[in-house]
Structures are given as C-alpha cells and as structure tokens.
C-alpha positions in Angstrom: 0.0 0.0 0.0 1.5 3.4 -1.1 1.3 6.5 1.0 -1.8 7.9 -0.9 -3.8 4.7 -0.4 -2.7 4.6 3.3 -4.0 8.1 3.9 -7.3 7.4 2.1 -7.8 4.2 4.3 -7.0 6.2 7.4 -9.5 8.9 6.5 -12.2 6.4 5.5 -12.4 4.9 9.0 -11.1 8.0 10.9 -7.9 6.0 11.5 -5.7 8.9 12.5 -7.7 9.7 15.6 -8.3 6.0 16.3 -4.6 5.0 16.1 -3.5 7.7 18.5 -5.6 6.4 21.3 -5.1 3.2 23.3 -8.2 1.3 24.2 -9.9 2.9 27.2 -9.9 0.6 30.2 -13.3 -0.3 31.7 -12.6 -0.9 35.4 -16.0 -2.3 36.0 -15.3 -5.1 33.5 -11.9 -5.6 35.1 -13.5 -5.8 38.6 -16.1 -8.3 37.4 -13.5 -10.5 35.8 -11.3 -10.3 39.0 -14.3 -11.3 41.1 -15.0 -14.2 38.8 -11.4 -15.4 39.2 -11.6 -15.0 42.9 -14.9 -16.9 43.0 -13.4 -19.8 41.0 -10.4 -20.1 43.3 -12.6 -19.7 46.5 -14.9 -22.4 45.2 -11.9 -24.7 44.6 -10.7 -24.3 48.2 -14.2 -24.7 49.5 -15.0 -27.8 47.6 -11.5 -29.2 48.5 -11.4 -28.9 52.3 -8.1 -30.9 52.5 -6.4 -28.2 50.5 -5.0 -25.1 52.3 -3.3 -22.0 51.0 0.0 -23.3 52.3 -0.3 -26.5 50.3 -0.2 -24.7 47.0 3.0 -22.8 47.8 5.8 -25.0 46.5 9.2 -25.5 48.0 11.8 -23.2 46.3 14.9 -25.2 45.3 17.7 -24.5 42.8 16.2 -27.2 40.5 12.8 -25.6 40.6 14.2 -22.2 39.7 16.1 -23.7 36.7 12.9 -25.4 35.5 10.9 -22.2 35.8 13.6 -20.3 33.9 13.4 -23.0 31.2 9.6 -22.6 31.0 9.9 -18.8 30.7 12.5 -19.1 27.9 10.5 -21.7 26.0 7.5 -19.5 26.3 9.3 -16.5 24.8 10.6 -18.7 21.9 6.9 -19.7 21.4 6.1 -16.1 20.9 8.6 -16.0 18.0 6.7 -18.8 16.3 3.4 -17.1 17.0 4.8 -14.0 15.3 5.8 -16.2 12.3 2.2 -17.4 12.1 0.8 -13.9 12.4 3.3 -12.6 9.9 2.4 -15.3 7.4 -1.3 -14.5 7.7 -0.6 -10.7 7.3 1.6 -11.3 4.2 -1.2 -13.4 2.7 -3.6 -10.5 3.2 -1.1 -8.0 1.8 -0.3 -6.1 5.0 3.0 -7.7 5.9 5.5 -5.7 8.1 9.2 -6.4 9.0 9.4 -9.3 11.4 11.0 -7.3 14.2 8.1 -4.8 14.0 5.5 -7.5 14.2 7.4 -9.3 17.0 7.4 -6.0 18.9 3.6 -5.5 18.4 2.9 -9.1 19.5 5.0 -8.8 22.7 3.1 -5.6 23.5 -0.1 -7.4 23.1 1.0 -10.4 25.2 2.1 -7.9 27.9 -1.4 -6.4 28.0 -3.1 -9.8 27.9 -1.1 -11.4 30.7 0.5 -8.8 32.9 -2.0 -5.9 33.0 -5.4 -5.9 34.5 -7.3 -4.5 31.5 -10.8 -5.0 30.1 -9.5 -5.2 26.5 -7.2 -8.0 25.2 -3.8 -7.7 23.8 -5.2 -8.5 20.3 -6.8 -5.0 20.4 -3.3 -3.5 20.8 -2.0 -5.7 17.9 -4.8 -4.6 15.6 -4.4 -0.9 16.3 -0.6 -0.9 16.0 -0.5 -2.9 12.8 -3.4 -0.9 11.4 -1.5 2.3 12.2 1.6 1.0 10.4 -0.2 -0.2 7.3 -3.1 2.2 7.1 -5.8 -0.5 7.1 -7.4 -1.4 10.5 -9.9 -3.7 8.9 -7.2 -5.9 7.3 -5.2 -5.8 10.6 -8.3 -7.1 12.4 -8.7 -9.8 9.8 -5.1 -10.9 10.1 -5.2 -11.2 13.9 -8.7 -12.9 13.8 -7.5 -15.5 11.3 -4.2 -16.0 13.1 -6.1 -16.7 16.3 -8.6 -19.0 14.6 -5.8 -21.4 13.4 -5.3 -22.2 17.1 -8.8 -23.6 17.2 -7.6 -26.4 14.9 -4.0 -26.8 16.2 -5.0 -27.1 19.9 -7.6 -29.9 19.4 -5.1 -31.7 17.0 -2.3 -31.8 19.5 -4.6 -33.0 22.3 -6.3 -35.7 20.1 -2.9 -36.9 18.8 -1.5 -37.2 22.3 -4.6 -39.1 23.4 -4.3 -41.5 20.5 -0.6 -42.1 21.2 -1.5 -42.8 24.9 -5.0 -44.4 24.8 -5.1 -44.5 28.6 -5.8 -40.8 28.5 -9.2 -41.7 26.9 -10.1 -43.9 29.8 -10.1 -41.3 32.6 -13.9 -40.9 33.0 -15.1 -37.3 33.2 -11.7 -35.8 32.5 -11.5 -37.7 29.2 -15.1 -36.8 28.2 -14.6 -33.1 29.0 -11.3 -33.0 27.0 -12.8 -34.7 24.0 -15.9 -32.6 24.1 -13.9 -29.4 24.2 -11.8 -30.6 21.3 -14.8 -31.6 19.2 -16.8 -28.5 19.9 -13.9 -26.2 19.2 -13.3 -27.7 15.7 -17.1 -27.6 15.0 -17.2 -23.9 16.0 -14.2 -23.3 13.8 -15.8 -24.9 10.8 -19.0 -22.9 11.4 -17.1 -19.6 11.7 -14.9 -20.2 8.6 -18.0 -21.2 6.6 -19.8 -18.0 7.6 -16.7 -15.9 7.0 -15.8 -17.4 3.7 -19.2 -17.8 2.1 -20.5 -15.1 -0.2 -23.9 -15.3 1.6 -22.2 -14.9 4.9 -19.6 -12.2 5.5 -19.3 -11.9 1.7 -22.5 -9.9 1.7 -20.7 -7.2 3.7 -18.2 -6.3 1.1 -18.4 -2.6 0.3 -20.1 -1.8 3.7 -18.7 0.7 6.2 -18.3 0.7 10.0 -17.9 -2.6 11.8 -19.2 -4.6 8.8 -16.1 -3.6 6.9 -14.1 -5.5 9.4 -16.1 -8.7 8.9 -15.8 -8.2 5.1 -12.0 -8.1 5.5 -12.1 -11.5 7.2 -14.1 -12.8 4.3 -11.5 -11.5 1.8 -8.8 -13.0 4.0 -10.4 -16.4 3.8 -10.6 -16.0 0.0 -6.9 -15.0 -0.1 -5.9 -18.3 1.6 -8.1 -20.2 -0.9 -5.9 -18.9 -3.7 -2.6 -19.4 -1.7 -3.1 -22.8 -0.1 0.6 -23.3 0.5 0.3 -20.5 3.0 -2.3 -22.5 5.0 0.4 -25.2 5.7 2.9 -22.6 6.6 0.5 -21.0 9.1 -0.5 -24.4 10.6 3.2 -25.6 10.9 4.1 -22.4 12.8 1.0 -22.8 14.9 1.9 -26.3 15.8 5.3 -25.2 16.9 3.9 -22.4 18.9 1.3 -24.5 20.8 3.8 -27.4 21.2 6.2 -25.1 23.0 3.5 -23.8 25.2 2.9 -27.4 26.3 6.6 -27.9 26.8 6.4 -24.8 29.1 3.6 -26.5 31.1 5.7 -29.7 31.3 8.7 -27.7 32.6 6.4 -26.1 35.3 5.4 -29.6 36.3 9.0 -30.6 36.7 9.6 -27.5 38.8 7.0 -28.8 41.2 8.2 -32.5 40.9 4.8 -33.6 39.6 5.8 -36.9 37.8 2.3 -37.5 36.4 2.6 -34.3 34.2 4.6 -35.8 31.5 5.1 -34.0 28.1 2.5 -36.3 26.6 0.1 -35.5 29.4 0.7 -31.8 28.9 0.0 -32.2 25.2 -3.2 -34.1 25.9 -4.7 -31.8 28.5 -3.2 -28.3 28.3 -4.8 -27.5 24.8 -8.4 -28.0 26.1 -7.3 -26.0 29.2 -6.0 -23.2 27.0 -9.3 -23.1 25.1 -11.3 -22.9 28.4 -9.1 -20.3 30.0 -9.3 -18.0 27.0 -13.0 -17.6 27.4 -13.6 -13.9 28.4 -14.8 -14.5 31.9 -11.9 -14.7 34.4 -8.9 -12.3 34.5 -6.1 -14.1 32.6 -7.9 -17.4 33.0 -7.1 -17.3 36.7 -9.3 -19.8 38.6 -10.6 -21.4 35.4 -7.2 -22.9 34.6 -6.7 -24.2 38.1 -10.1 -25.8 38.2 -9.6 -27.6 34.9 -6.1 -28.7 36.0 -7.7 -30.3 39.1 -10.1 -32.1 36.8 -7.6 -33.3 34.1 -4.4 -33.9 36.1 -6.4 -35.0 39.2 -7.6 -37.9 37.0 -3.9 -38.8 36.5 -3.3 -39.0 40.2 -2.1 -35.5 40.9 -3.2 -34.3 44.3 -5.6 -31.3 44.2 -3.1 -29.0 45.9 -0.4 -29.8 43.4 -2.8 -29.3 40.5 -3.8 -25.9 41.8 -0.1 -25.0 42.4 0.7 -26.0 38.8 -2.1 -23.8 37.5 -0.8 -20.8 39.5 2.8 -21.4 38.5 1.8 -21.7 34.8 0.0 -18.3 35.2 3.1 -16.7 36.7 5.3 -18.1 33.9 3.0 -16.6 31.3 3.2 -13.3 33.1 7.0 -13.5 33.4 7.4 -14.3 29.7 5.0 -11.5 28.7 7.1 -8.9 30.7 9.4 -9.1 27.7 6.8 -7.0 25.9 6.8 -4.2 28.5 9.3 -2.0 26.5 7.4 -2.6 23.3 4.1 -1.6 25.0 5.7 1.5 26.6 7.7 2.8 23.6 6.2 1.1 20.5 3.5 3.8 19.9 5.9 6.6 20.3 8.2 5.0 17.7 5.3 4.7 15.3 4.4 8.3 15.7 8.0 9.4 15.1 8.1 7.4 11.9 4.8 9.0 10.7 6.2 12.5 11.5 9.3 11.8 9.5 7.2 10.6 6.6 5.2 13.7 6.6 8.2 16.1 6.6 
C-alpha cells in the first residue's frame, strides 16, 4: 500500500484519531473478571477442604528455579513462532510488516493480555498498531482474527494426537469426556465460523459496507486469499503447531519444577490444549481460577493431588506473566516510535 492509499484508508475509518488512542480501560469489567477469578479459586478451596493455601506454595529449590527459567525461555521462543504465524497471515492479506516490527507488536499485546489488569485484550493492541503501520485497520483485524482461529484447529489436533498415542488418556472418565468434548466443539465452531466468514452469503454480503461490517468483510476477503494461496495454509499451521507445542513444553517444565511426575510431556500435550481453550473464554482475569479448576479435573484424574494441580495452574500463570514482561518495552515505547516514523514521513 503506497502513501496515498494509506492516507485514504485512514481517512475512511477515521484511523488517524483511532490510532493515536489506546483502548480505554473499563474498570467495571476488570473488577467483574477479577471477582469471577476470585470466586473460582474460592470455590476450589471450599470444595476441596483438604487443601489449604500453604499446600499450593511450592518449596523453592535450585532445580525448581532452573525449570521455571526453562519454562519462561521456552514460552518466549513460542512467541517467536506465533509471530511467524501472524506474519504469514498478514503477508497473505497483503499487509506484511518487517518481522521485528510484528514481534514488537505481538510482545506488547501479550504484555497487555497477561501482565496488565485490562478490560481489553492484547489483540486490540496488535490490531491498532498494525493498522496504524499499514493504514488499514480492517485488514489488521482480519489478520489477527484468522491467526487466532488457526489455534482452534491446532490445539484440538495436539490434544487428540496425544490421546491416541497414549490411549489410557481416553479412559479417565469425566476428564476424558470433557477434554474430547472441548476438542470436538472447538473444531465444530471453527468450521462454522470459517464457513460464515468465507461464504458469499455470509460475510461476503458485507463487502463494500462501512463501519464494523467492513471488518467482517475483511475477514471474508482474508479467507478467499488463503483459498488462492493454499501453501500459506500449511505454513501457518506448521508455525501454529510449533507455537502451541512449545506452550505445552512450558507447562511440562512447570510440572517438573513442582516435581509432579504425572505431568509428562505427553500429558501436557493431551490436557493443556483444552485447558488453553477454556481459560481463553472472556470470563476470568487471565484465565485465573478457570485454569486451576480444569487442571484439578484433568491432572487429578492422572493421580495428581488437588493442591499440586492448583499450584501447577498458578505457576503456569506466573510463567505466562513473566514471559510477557518481555513486551513491556514494546508496549511503553512502540506507539511513540510509530508516531515518530509517521512524522518523519510527513516532513
């Protein structure tokens, strides 16, 4: 997109004013999500009378610290692969940016999602910053939306593959039923969304519209772009598999830090993906409380004591927060850098 087209796109959706503002925080929403997380954790301790707060605080040893550091580093490497996935989608949609720039935007978004108590997700930051760079917020929205949707296929795939490799995971009663149900429902939802987004009678009807409908039309055009560049689909899925696999490795490392032998790498691959799907529902703050409850269900079925399952969930949350702190500089200085670049372009 040349400079004239960029300015026209910005004017069309009032992008100049939009891009200069960060999303406004809704503290009522933050409070509600915090209370939901607190309620989930309180319910866990109430329903599990044998578990006390002291039981979920692990013993700090040198080995535990090393495993936690491994988990954090692996998680940061996973962000690199997530950026590859996002960059591939963006390039397919014609709004590719230099990799370092996209990595900076992604880290800023992860910092907002995991480390800050906000009512908006980090994806909003990613869309606004990429839209500001490229001049098209609708295509930026489509790139992030499609990048996220690929996870709806990769996560159930990893979980199902691990269960088939280790069939005993399919014989854990309620835990197995819930995991399989989440995997199946996620894929079914993905198929429905992609059909609606890609069909001319779905989001295709919105082409040429303005306002929020323009954003859905951009997703439709993005789906069509992938239909004409199918090799890119495999590139996106391979990067997505690597990203989600490393997240499972990070969970496994957290389990080793707590000396939980039942949380093998295969167990993490089988049960963390459905947990990730559940914890990303926009209810609890950072998935706090939801993740711990699901860990009690899944890993408890493998023989992990309730207190250790809760401790694992809390440690995984802290690891996610620690890894996302790498995005603090990008969040703090990324917008100023973009504005300086725009000013140089105008002079």
